[in-house]
N, C-alpha and C positions, 0 to 999 in steps of 0.2 A: 494857680494854675497847675494843674497837674503833669502836664506835659515838662515846664520847669523844673518842677520838684525832682520826676525822672530825669533829667539830665543833668541836674545838679547831685543827686545823689551818685549816678554812674562817673561825672568828673569826680567829684570827691572819693571816689575807689580807685580810680584812675591814678588821681594825683597821690593821691597815699602810699600807691605803691610805686610810682616814681619819687616821691622824696625820701622813702625809706631805702630804695637803692644806692640814690646818690647821699643819702646821710645828709640832707640839706634839714629835715626835721625828724628828729627819734622819735616814733610812737612810742607809746606808754608800752612797757614791755609785760607791766603788774595787771592780773586780772584785780577789778576792783568789785567790792561787795554792793550786792542790790538789796538796800533797806525797803523798799515798796514796789509796788508793781501793780499797774493799771492797765486796762485797755487805751487808755490816753496818754501814759506817760512811765516814767521809771525815777527811782530815788537811788544816787547812786551814794555811798561813804565813802572817806578815806580820812587818814590822819595826815599824811604828807601835805604841807601846806604847800609846796611846790607844784602839786597836781591839778591846784587852780588856776593855772594857767593854760590847761587842758579844757578848761569848762568857763571861759568866760562869758556873762551873763548878755542874752539875746544871739549866742553865737549859733552856727550849727555844729552838730558832732555826729560822726558817723561812727557808730562801734557795732559789736557782734555781741550780743546778749549770749550767754552760756545756760541753756536749760540741762537739767538732769540728762544724764545720756551722753553728756556731750554734744547735744544739737547745738546749733549756732543760728541764731537767727540775725542777720544784718538787717539795721535799722537807720535810719537818717532824725535824728532829735534835733531839737533847738532848747539850748537851756535859759530855763525861766527864771530861776533864782539859786542863789547859794546863800546856804544859813549854815552859820556856825554855831555847832551842837554842844552839850555837855561833854567834858573829859577831851577836848580838844580835836573833836571828829566835825568833819566837813562834809555836809550835804550838796550835791547838786540835784535839782529837780528839771528832770528832762522831758520835755512833751513830745511826743512820736509825731514824726511830720509823715514819712514815707515805710513803706515794707513793702517786698515785692509780695504778689499775689499768695504764693505757696508757705512764705515766713509767715504772713497774717494767718494762716488756717493753722499753723502750729502752734504760733504764738496764742491765738484764741483759745484751741482746745487746751493749751496748758493753763491759762487763766482759770477757766471752766472746772478745771481737774483739783483746782485750790480750794 
């Protein structure tokens, strides 16, 4: 149901701000690399094993995808897979669940330009 997803997205953004302010959960300060991108999702890669805790399978993750020219696209995703690749690289496959309308338009335009 879309209303539940919208409510979940808004709640996650508010909780993220609260948790950051009271330092209950430390958000990841580092930008991670996107290995692949599509209309359905993104693959995020990293080497630091401790980052796995940010991407447990089947969990909801809210983050901002930074496009060229520093355009930020906030999105709610669900982690569908964690894969261990060569050279100790870890890949989190994230399915896009929700984006606001303007972000979706910018994201779609970016994908078409690839």
